[in-house]
N, C-alpha and C positions, 0 to 999 in steps of 0.2 A: 470342462465339464467334470461335475461332481461326482465321487465314488462313493459307494454305499456296498459294505462289506457283508457278504455273505456268508455261514460257519454251513458246510455239510459234512454229512458221511461218506464212506466209499460204500458201494452196495456190487450186489454181483447180478448177473442178469435173473431173473426169475421169469415166473409161469404169473396170472391172473391170479393165484390166491396171496401169491408173495408180495405183487403189486398193494392187493386189499388191503394187507396186511398192516404196510406200511402208510396206507391212507389211514385208518380207523387207531394208529398212536400218534394221528397231525403232523405226518412226514409227507412229501409231496417227491416222488421220484422223477430226477432228472439226469439231462444229458447233455455233455458238451463235447465240442467236436470242435475241428479246423483245420486249417489247411497244415497237411505233415507233423499231425499227432495224431494217437490211437483216442478214440472215444472212449471218455472217464464216465461212468455210471454214480452217479449219486444220490443221497438223499437231505432235503433241507427241511428246517420246520416251516411250516404252517404259517405262523404267527410271523415269524422273521422274514418269510417270502411277501408278506402281506405291507411289510416296511416300502418297497420298492417297487411294488404294482399297484397297488391301490392309491397313488399321485399323479397329480398331471404332469410333472417332474420325469427328467429320463435319463439314468444315471451311467455310469460304468459299473460293470459289477467282478469288486473283488475277489473271489471266491476263495478261501480258506478251506482246504478238505480237510480228515484227520490223518490223512497219510502223510501231511507236513507241506503238500505243495503247494503252490500261491497261483493262481488264474487271473487275468484280466479276460474279461467276459461282457457279451450284450445279450440281451434276449432277441429269440431266431423268432419262435413260437411257443404260446401258452398256448394251456387246454384247460378251457371252465368247461364245469359240472352244468347241464344244462336247464338244471330246473335252481338246486343250489345255489349256482352261483359261487363255488371254492373250486380252487384251481388245483385242477387232476394230475399235470405234466408240464415242465419245462425243458424247454431245450434252449440253449447258448451256446452262443458261437464265438469261440476264441478268437482274441485282439489282441494287436501288439502296436508297437509307439511306429512304427516302419509304415503299416500297411496303412490305407483309407478306410474308415468305417460310415456304413451309411450304417443311421438313426433317425428316430423319428424327436425333434424337438419342440416343444410347446412356444408356442406364438403370442407374442406381446403386442398389443394395438397401442400408440403412442400417437398424441395430437388431437386435434380441431378440426373435423371436416369442416371445409370451406361450403361441403353440398348439406352439411347436416344445419350451417349456420343458415341457410337459405330455407331450411323449410322440409330437409331431404329427412329418410329416415335410414341409419346405419344398418347394414348385419353382416355380419360376420359368418361366415360357412365353413370354416377350418379353424380348428383348435392347435393343429398340429401342421408340421411340414417335415417331411424327409430330407433331409440333407449329407453329403458325403464331404467329408476331411478327416487328416490325421487326428492322432487322439489328442495333441497338444492344442490346434486347433478348433475342440470343438468346443462351442459354446454352450452353456444351460438355456440357453431359451432365445427366441430370433425376435429382432425388435423390427416391427412395420410402422413407420408413419406415415400418417394416413392425410394431413397436415394439406395435402394440395387436393383431396381426394371429392371432383366433384359432383355435382347432380348425373345422375344415372350412367356414373362411373362405376368400373369394378378393379380391383385389384388383382391381376393372377400370381399364377408362383413364376412363370417366366418371366416377369416384370422385377423380379427379388433377384439381387446381387449384392453378395458380401466376397469381402477378402479372404483369400482360402478358403472359402466354402463355394462347392458346389451342391445345387439345389436339386434334387433326384425327384421330386415329387413334378408328376406332367404339368407341363407348361401352361395348360388351357384350364386346370384346375384353380377354380374359382378362389381366394384366398376372401376379401371383403368386399364391398361395394354401400354405392347411396342409390338407393330408389325415392321418385318422388312419392309423397301422397296423394291420398283419393282431396284433400283441400286445396291441395295445389292444383291439383288437374283442375278441379273444380272452379276455382279461381283466375285459372287461364283462362277457361272458355268461355266466362261472362266478362 
């Protein structure tokens, strides 16, 4: 999986006025936590953060803080302004190379469906899927081959199996499918 470096400045616990002052300066307040470590409060530049969140890709975030420490982390929760759509707060979850990481990765559809060649319409219901694996086995994207997908059939998350990766998304979640069109139904009745 690709890494994204994000530089941050350590901050102290503050009230609403302090947090508002950070946001006026173009900084986003962040929190890093994980198993066996103390919470780390810091801020990152809004512009730098947009490079990691305004993309369909998923990253392992390399947090480089001004106290000289570096952490590997993933996004745990992002809070956005309801109107302006800018990021207000980020929670990061610290990760390491030994323990499995659960993360959402983009889906890439490959192949030409048999059902589409027969006149059906392809629909993709999910753009990302949640998987769990150790850091060394995490892929940048998950490929789904639809070559054998028939008319009126779907591929569910439970149908996907990968080596060294566990699919965490609910097994009944529909990834994609091929539906019959009205023209096909009309031709069949005639």
